[in-house]
C-alpha positions in Angstrom: 172.0 97.7 -22.4 170.0 98.5 -19.3 169.4 95.5 -16.9 166.2 94.8 -14.9 166.3 95.1 -11.1 164.3 92.7 -8.9 160.6 93.7 -8.6 159.7 95.4 -5.4 156.2 95.7 -3.9 154.6 98.8 -2.3 151.2 99.7 -0.9 151.2 102.9 -2.9 153.3 104.0 -5.9 153.1 107.7 -6.6 154.1 108.9 -10.1 155.2 112.5 -9.8 156.6 114.5 -6.8 154.7 117.8 -7.2 152.2 119.0 -4.5 149.7 116.3 -5.2 152.2 113.5 -5.2 154.0 114.8 -2.1 150.8 115.0 0.0 149.5 111.7 -1.2 152.8 109.9 -0.3 153.1 111.5 3.1 149.4 110.8 4.0 149.8 107.2 3.0 153.1 106.9 5.0 151.4 108.4 8.0 148.8 105.6 7.8 151.7 103.1 8.0 151.8 102.2 4.3 154.9 101.4 2.3 155.2 104.1 -0.3 157.5 105.0 -3.2 157.6 108.2 -5.3 158.8 108.1 -8.9 160.2 111.4 -10.3 161.8 111.9 -13.7 163.4 115.2 -12.9 164.0 117.0 -9.6 162.0 116.3 -6.4 159.2 118.8 -6.1 158.0 118.7 -9.7 157.0 121.8 -11.7 155.6 123.6 -8.6 159.0 123.9 -6.9 161.4 123.8 -9.9 159.9 125.7 -12.8 156.4 127.0 -11.8 154.9 128.2 -8.6 157.9 128.7 -6.3 160.3 130.1 -9.0 157.7 132.6 -10.4 156.7 133.8 -6.9 160.3 134.0 -5.8 161.0 136.1 -8.9 158.1 138.3 -8.1 159.4 139.0 -4.6 162.9 139.7 -6.1 161.4 142.1 -8.6 159.4 144.0 -5.9 162.5 144.2 -3.8 164.7 145.5 -6.6 162.1 148.0 -7.8 161.3 149.0 -4.3 157.5 149.2 -4.8 154.7 146.9 -3.9 152.5 147.8 -6.9 153.1 149.2 -10.4 151.9 152.8 -10.5 152.4 155.7 -13.1 155.8 157.2 -13.0 157.5 154.0 -11.6 160.3 154.6 -14.1 162.4 152.2 -16.1 164.0 149.4 -14.1 167.0 149.1 -16.3 167.9 152.8 -16.0 167.2 153.1 -12.3 168.7 149.7 -11.3 171.1 148.9 -14.2 173.3 146.8 -11.9 170.5 144.3 -11.5 170.0 141.9 -14.4 167.4 139.2 -15.0 169.9 136.3 -14.5 170.8 137.9 -11.1 167.2 138.2 -10.1 166.6 134.6 -11.1 169.7 133.4 -9.3 168.5 135.1 -6.2 165.5 132.7 -6.4 167.6 129.6 -6.5 168.2 129.5 -2.7 164.5 129.4 -2.2 164.1 126.6 -4.7 167.0 124.6 -3.2 165.5 125.0 0.3 162.1 123.8 -0.8 163.6 120.8 -2.5 165.5 119.9 0.6 162.4 120.3 2.8 160.5 117.8 0.6 163.4 115.4 0.6 163.6 115.5 4.4 159.8 114.9 4.6 160.2 111.8 2.4 163.1 110.5 4.5 161.4 111.1 7.8 158.3 109.3 6.7 160.2 106.3 5.2 159.1 107.2 1.6 161.4 105.9 -1.1 162.2 108.4 -3.8 163.1 106.8 -7.2 164.5 108.9 -10.0 163.4 107.7 -13.4 160.6 107.6 -16.0 157.5 105.7 -14.8 155.4 103.8 -17.3 152.5 101.3 -16.7 153.2 97.7 -17.7 149.9 96.6 -16.4 147.3 98.0 -13.9 149.4 97.1 -10.9 153.0 97.2 -12.4 155.0 100.3 -13.2 158.3 100.2 -15.1 160.9 102.7 -14.0 163.5 103.6 -16.6 166.6 104.9 -14.7 169.9 106.2 -16.0 171.6 102.7 -16.0 168.8 100.3 -15.3 165.1 99.4 -15.5 163.1 98.5 -12.4 159.6 97.0 -12.2 157.5 98.1 -9.3 154.3 96.3 -8.2 151.8 98.3 -6.1 148.4 97.8 -4.6 147.5 101.4 -5.4 148.9 103.9 -7.9 148.3 107.6 -8.0 149.2 109.6 -11.2 150.4 113.1 -10.2 152.6 114.0 -13.2 151.3 117.6 -13.6 151.4 119.6 -16.8 153.7 121.5 -19.1 153.0 124.7 -21.1 150.9 124.0 -24.2 152.6 125.0 -27.5 150.6 126.2 -30.5 151.0 123.9 -33.6 153.1 125.4 -36.4 155.0 127.8 -34.1 158.7 127.5 -33.9 159.5 127.9 -30.2 163.0 128.4 -29.0 164.7 129.7 -25.8 165.0 133.4 -26.5 162.5 134.8 -29.0 159.3 132.7 -28.9 159.1 131.1 -25.5 156.8 129.6 -22.8 156.9 130.2 -19.1 159.5 127.4 -18.8 162.0 129.2 -20.9 161.3 132.6 -19.4 163.3 131.8 -16.3 166.3 131.0 -18.4 166.6 134.3 -20.3 170.0 135.8 -20.3 168.9 139.3 -21.1 165.8 141.3 -20.4 164.0 142.1 -23.6 163.1 145.7 -24.4 159.6 144.6 -25.4 157.5 141.5 -25.2 154.1 140.2 -26.5 152.3 138.0 -24.0 149.7 135.7 -25.5 147.1 134.6 -23.0 145.5 136.6 -20.2 145.0 133.7 -17.8 146.8 133.4 -14.5 150.3 132.7 -15.8 150.1 135.3 -18.6 148.8 138.0 -16.3 151.3 137.3 -13.6 154.3 137.4 -15.9 153.0 140.4 -17.8 152.8 142.5 -14.6 156.2 141.3 -13.4 157.9 142.2 -16.7 156.2 145.5 -16.8 157.6 146.2 -13.3 161.0 145.6 -14.8 160.5 148.2 -17.4 159.7 145.9 -20.3 157.1 147.2 -22.9 154.5 144.6 -22.6 151.5 143.9 -24.9 149.1 141.4 -23.4 146.7 139.7 -25.9 143.6 137.9 -24.6 140.9 136.3 -26.7 138.1 136.9 -24.2 136.6 140.3 -23.3 138.6 140.6 -20.0 141.5 139.0 -18.1 140.9 136.2 -15.6 137.3 135.6 -16.5 136.7 133.4 -13.5 137.5 136.3 -11.1 134.9 138.8 -9.9 134.5 141.4 -12.7 135.1 144.5 -10.5 138.4 143.1 -9.3 139.4 142.3 -12.9 138.5 145.7 -14.0 140.6 147.2 -11.3 143.5 145.0 -12.3 143.2 146.0 -16.0 143.1 149.7 -15.0 146.2 149.4 -13.0 148.1 147.4 -15.6 147.3 150.0 -18.2 148.4 152.7 -15.8 151.7 150.9 -15.3 152.2 150.8 -19.1 150.9 147.4 -20.2 149.0 147.5 -23.6 145.9 145.3 -23.4 144.5 143.8 -26.6 141.2 142.2 -25.4 138.9 140.2 -27.6 141.8 139.5 -30.0 143.1 136.1 -31.2 146.6 135.4 -32.6 146.5 133.5 -35.9 150.2 133.6 -36.8 153.5 134.0 -34.9 156.8 134.3 -36.8 160.3 135.7 -36.5 161.2 138.8 -38.6 164.3 140.8 -39.1 164.2 144.1 -37.1 162.8 146.9 -39.3 165.2 149.8 -39.9 165.4 152.1 -36.8 163.7 149.5 -34.5 165.0 149.2 -31.0 165.7 145.5 -30.7 167.6 143.5 -28.1 167.9 140.3 -30.1 169.0 139.3 -33.6 165.3 138.8 -34.5 162.0 140.3 -33.6 158.7 138.5 -33.3 155.6 139.4 -35.2 152.1 138.3 -34.1 149.3 138.6 -36.6 145.8 138.9 -35.1 142.5 137.6 -36.4 141.4 141.2 -36.9 144.3 141.8 -39.3 146.5 143.8 -36.9 150.2 143.0 -36.6 152.2 143.4 -33.4 156.0 143.3 -33.1 158.3 142.9 -30.1 161.7 141.6 -29.1 160.2 138.4 -27.8 156.9 136.6 -27.3 155.7 134.6 -24.3 153.0 132.0 -25.1 150.7 131.3 -22.2 147.6 129.7 -23.6 146.8 126.6 -21.6 148.8 123.7 -20.3 149.1 120.1 -21.4 148.9 117.1 -19.1 152.2 115.1 -18.9 150.6 111.7 -19.7 151.8 110.7 -23.2 154.7 108.5 -21.8 152.7 106.9 -19.0 151.4 103.9 -21.1 147.9 104.6 -19.7 146.4 102.1 -22.2 148.3 99.3 -20.4 146.5 100.2 -17.2 143.1 100.4 -19.0 143.0 104.2 -18.9 143.2 107.1 -21.4 143.6 110.8 -21.3 141.7 113.5 -23.2 143.2 115.6 -26.0 144.8 117.9 -23.4 146.4 115.0 -21.6 144.0 115.2 -18.6 142.7 112.1 -16.7 139.1 112.0 -15.6 138.4 111.2 -12.0 135.5 111.0 -9.6 134.9 113.0 -6.4 137.4 110.8 -4.6 140.1 111.3 -7.4 139.6 107.7 -8.4 139.9 106.9 -12.1 137.8 104.3 -14.0 140.3 101.7 -12.8 139.4 101.4 -9.1 142.9 101.2 -7.6 144.4 103.9 -9.8 143.9 107.5 -8.7 145.0 110.8 -10.2 145.4 114.3 -8.6 146.8 117.7 -9.3 147.1 119.6 -12.5 146.9 116.4 -14.5 143.1 116.2 -13.8 142.5 119.8 -14.9 140.7 122.7 -13.2 141.4 124.4 -10.8 145.1 123.3 -11.2 146.4 125.2 -8.2 149.3 124.0 -6.0 147.0 124.4 -2.9 144.1 122.3 -4.3 146.6 119.8 -5.7 147.9 119.2 -2.2 144.5 118.6 -0.8 143.5 116.3 -3.7 146.6 114.1 -3.1 145.8 113.9 0.6 142.1 113.1 0.0 143.0 110.4 -2.6 145.4 108.7 -0.1 142.7 108.8 2.6 140.1 107.3 0.3 142.2 104.5 -1.0 143.2 103.3 2.5 139.8 103.9 4.2 140.7 106.9 6.3 137.9 109.3 7.1 138.1 112.8 5.5 136.0 115.8 4.7 136.2 118.1 1.6 135.2 121.8 1.4 134.5 122.0 -2.3 132.9 125.5 -2.3 135.5 127.2 -0.2 138.7 127.0 -2.4 140.7 130.1 -2.2 142.3 131.4 -5.5 145.5 133.4 -5.5 146.8 135.3 -8.5 150.3 136.6 -7.8 150.2 139.5 -10.3 151.4 143.0 -9.4 149.0 143.9 -7.7 148.1 140.6 -6.0 144.5 139.1 -6.2 142.7 136.6 -4.2 139.1 135.4 -3.8 136.9 132.7 -2.2 133.2 132.0 -2.7 130.7 133.5 -5.0 131.2 136.2 -7.5 128.7 139.0 -8.3 128.1 137.5 -11.7 127.3 134.1 -10.4 125.0 135.5 -7.7 123.1 137.5 -10.2 122.8 134.6 -12.6 121.5 132.3 -9.8 119.1 135.1 -8.7 120.4 135.2 -5.2 119.8 138.6 -3.5 123.0 140.1 -2.2 124.7 143.3 -1.2 128.4 144.3 -1.3 130.5 145.9 1.3 133.8 147.5 0.2 136.9 148.7 2.0 139.7 150.7 0.2 143.2 150.2 1.4 143.7 154.0 1.3 141.1 154.2 4.1 143.1 151.9 6.3 146.1 153.0 8.4 148.1 150.0 7.4 147.4 150.7 3.7 148.8 154.2 4.2 151.9 152.8 5.9 152.5 150.4 3.1 151.9 153.0 0.4 149.3 150.9 -1.2 146.6 153.2 -2.5 145.0 150.9 -5.0 144.0 147.9 -2.8 140.5 147.0 -2.0 138.5 144.2 -0.2 135.0 143.4 -1.1 132.5 141.3 0.8 129.4 139.8 -0.8 126.5 139.4 1.7 123.2 137.7 1.5 120.5 140.4 1.8 118.2 138.3 4.0 120.4 136.1 6.1 123.4 138.4 6.2 125.7 135.4 5.6 129.0 136.1 3.9 128.9 134.7 0.4 132.2 135.8 -1.1 135.4 137.7 -0.4 137.4 139.4 -3.2 140.6 141.2 -2.7 143.2 143.1 -4.8 146.3 144.6 -3.3 149.1 143.9 -0.9 148.8 140.6 1.0 145.5 139.6 -0.8 146.4 135.9 -0.7 147.0 136.0 3.0 144.0 138.1 3.9 141.5 135.9 2.1 141.8 133.2 4.6 140.1 135.2 7.3 137.0 135.4 5.1 137.4 131.7 4.1 137.3 130.6 7.8 134.3 132.9 8.5 132.4 131.4 5.6 133.2 127.9 6.6 131.2 128.5 9.8 128.4 130.4 8.0 129.3 133.7 9.8 127.2 136.7 9.2 128.4 140.2 8.4 127.6 141.1 12.0 130.4 138.8 13.2 133.0 140.9 11.3 131.4 144.1 12.5 131.7 143.0 16.1 135.2 141.5 15.8 138.2 143.4 17.0 141.2 143.5 14.6 144.7 144.5 15.5 145.5 148.1 14.6 147.0 149.0 12.2 146.5 146.0 10.0 145.1 145.2 6.6 142.7 142.8 8.3 140.8 145.9 9.5 139.5 145.9 5.9 137.1 143.2 6.9 135.5 145.4 9.6 135.3 148.4 7.3 133.8 146.4 4.5 131.3 144.7 6.9 130.2 148.1 8.2 129.9 149.4 4.6 127.8 146.4 3.6 125.6 146.5 6.7 124.9 150.2 6.2 123.7 149.4 2.7 121.5 146.6 3.9 120.0 149.0 6.5 119.7 151.8 3.8 121.8 154.1 5.9 
């Protein structure tokens, strides 16, 4: 029987040690507050242990093994060209990155006097959290609480998930063998990223998306370019299709199968698709069902998300929530900022937010990033704009990198010439976007980029080329 430890008091109790929880705890500690962080698994949460860092580390390992920055026709079969490299070996190569990140977070906590408590946190009342540890139970009293428990992959009802045949992104990283073929259900960020990675490894990938295009929040021209290059790399795209049934079947006679079973997906249109395995990437579910939110006077929606205001405050004033558990945009970068802002607000520290300038990064192959308005939104809002485009193949650095598919697009207000949006596909997109983000934060015009001098040869030159292209259009040259 587990015994209770003496109740301790903190200024802030953080439930969850992912990006939001980390930054909230560190910010509060920097303000001289006594802070504890409760984590049921490993420090770092999903972002470091099963999500952001592992998937991006795997992407880098794949690119290194394949020897190409982007999937192009004729890339060849990874298993034939690089048969000595296996999926477990690639994933193992990522572990040192994961271990290093965990250690960095651990040191940050130690340096700032933040106490890390391993166990399952659950509200007893609005100010008290019960922590169930391996051999004991502890009650923690805190002036403020922030819920940063993150999310887990959603699972379709009636589908028998396992660890090899029908899986989510969590199980993908534990596969022992690389499947010959895979169906990916869901063309959001996670589905698109993994579909492109698996394709680069020579897997026959079929990607199913219920909407008319992938990544519907991304600028349409960029998405169209991504879809074109995925098709060229060998991915079969089934757009506007919905899966109504998923089941295991015995491999048909003569079928090339890498597992004992194959998976069959039946679509709403009546089509049936078969593959060695199926990766289900349709949404994520907030990890809130074990929190005892009702004891704190709170409740989550049907997807486990907690509603907050602009300060990340819940309906109970001293309880905050941040990160994926509050829903869109559910990015590690935005989660970090949400945690910091929440801690500042609860302790009266001044802060500013830049709601309209959040950069988005999609680590597919090829990489995508964006900040600001899309063409679709500008058209809908009847804002006059012009676009300026630079192709990587026009840039010396693009030639040096061998990236002939990349492009950078600027959206420019026709009258004021202010930069409204930046959209990039290609090598280094998630790094390049921050130049545009900074320029937009200071309401820079396209003339600023025309007059700026960029190192040569760099991909950053794309900004100048795109700015010149856009300015020439505005002048009808």
